[in-house]
Every structure is written in C-alpha cells, then in structure tokens.
C-alpha positions as CSV (number, residue, x, y, z in Angstrom):
1,M,3.6,189.9,240.4
2,L,0.6,188.4,242.2
3,M,2.8,187.7,245.3
4,T,3.9,191.3,245.4
5,L,0.3,192.5,245.0
6,L,-0.7,190.2,247.9
7,W,2.1,191.6,250.1
8,V,1.1,195.2,249.3
9,C,-2.5,194.5,250.1
10,T,-1.6,192.8,253.4
11,A,0.7,195.7,254.4
12,A,-2.0,198.2,253.5
13,Y,-4.6,196.3,255.5
14,L,-2.3,196.0,258.6
15,G,-1.2,199.7,258.2
16,Y,-4.9,200.8,258.1
17,H,-5.7,198.9,261.3
18,V,-2.6,200.2,263.0
19,V,-3.9,203.7,262.6
20,Q,-7.7,203.3,262.6
21,G,-8.3,200.0,264.5
22,D,-9.9,199.6,267.9
23,R,-6.4,199.7,269.5
24,G,-4.8,201.8,266.8
25,L,-3.1,205.1,267.1
26,L,-6.2,207.3,266.9
27,A,-7.9,205.2,269.7
28,W,-4.8,205.5,271.8
29,M,-4.7,209.3,271.4
30,R,-8.4,209.5,272.3
31,L,-7.9,207.4,275.4
32,T,-4.9,209.4,276.4
33,S,-7.0,212.6,276.1
34,E,-9.8,211.0,278.2
35,V,-7.3,210.0,280.9
36,H,-5.9,213.5,281.2
37,E,-9.4,215.0,281.4
38,T,-10.5,212.5,284.1
39,K,-7.3,213.2,286.1
40,S,-8.1,216.9,285.9
41,R,-11.7,216.3,287.1
42,L,-10.4,214.0,289.9
43,Q,-8.0,216.7,291.1
44,T,-10.8,219.3,291.1
45,A,-13.0,217.0,293.1
46,Q,-10.2,216.3,295.6
47,D,-9.5,220.0,296.0
48,E,-13.2,220.7,296.6
49,R,-13.3,217.7,299.1
50,T,-10.4,219.2,301.0
51,Y,-12.0,222.6,301.2
52,L,-15.3,221.2,302.4
53,S,-13.5,219.0,304.9
54,H,-11.7,222.0,306.3
55,Q,-15.0,223.9,306.5
56,V,-16.7,221.0,308.4
57,S,-13.7,220.8,310.8
58,L,-14.3,224.5,311.6
59,L,-17.9,223.7,312.5
60,R,-17.1,220.9,315.0
61,A,-17.9,221.5,318.6
62,D,-14.3,221.2,319.8
63,S,-13.0,223.8,317.4
64,L,-16.0,225.9,316.6
65,D,-15.3,229.1,314.7
66,V,-18.1,231.5,315.9
67,D,-17.6,233.8,312.9
68,L,-18.0,231.0,310.4
69,L,-21.0,229.7,312.2
70,E,-22.6,233.2,312.3
71,E,-21.9,233.6,308.6
72,R,-23.5,230.3,307.7
73,V,-26.6,231.0,309.8
74,R,-27.1,234.4,308.1
75,I,-26.7,232.9,304.7
76,L,-29.1,229.9,305.4
77,L,-31.7,232.0,307.2
78,N,-31.3,235.0,304.9
79,L,-30.9,237.3,307.9
80,A,-28.6,240.3,308.5
81,H,-27.3,242.0,311.6
82,P,-29.0,245.4,312.4
83,R,-25.7,247.2,311.9
84,D,-24.9,245.4,308.5
85,I,-25.0,247.4,305.3
86,V,-27.1,245.4,302.7
87,I,-26.5,246.1,299.0
88,I,-29.2,244.7,296.8
89,D,-27.9,243.7,293.3
90,N,-30.6,243.1,290.7
C-alpha cells in the first residue's frame, strides 16, 4: 500500500511539473504565442523598412522624383502653392 501511494505521489508530482513547470506545456504555449507576436512585429518592421527604402530611392539625385520632393518640402516647411486649395480641419 505504501509503495502504491509513493508511485501515485511521484506520478502526481511529475504530472504537475509537465504542465506547470518552467518548461511545461503552459510555458511552451506562452513562448509559442510570443514567437508569433514577435514574427508579426518583425514583418511589420520589414514592410516599413521596404517602404522607407523605396521613398529614399525616389529622393536620390540619379532618380529624383520632383513631385515627391515638392510634396516633402511643402509638408516640412508647412507651405502651400498659391493655387492650392487648403482645407483646415479643427
């Protein structure tokens, strides 16, 4: 009887740590979730970097896009062309 109780206690102890331990099922699920979240953030950052890289390539001297340059100047200097229609949104 004592041996059976010892085996049951050992199995319960090991079972608990399989689920709740530092490397148990719950920790594995949490880490998997963190990996998916981090991959999503990485993809977002890579997409943003690609977009910004494209914008920078349009501003290079050898392939200068005059419209984009004019747009950026107007935004940065807070200016408008005399023929532009300006709508102020409060």
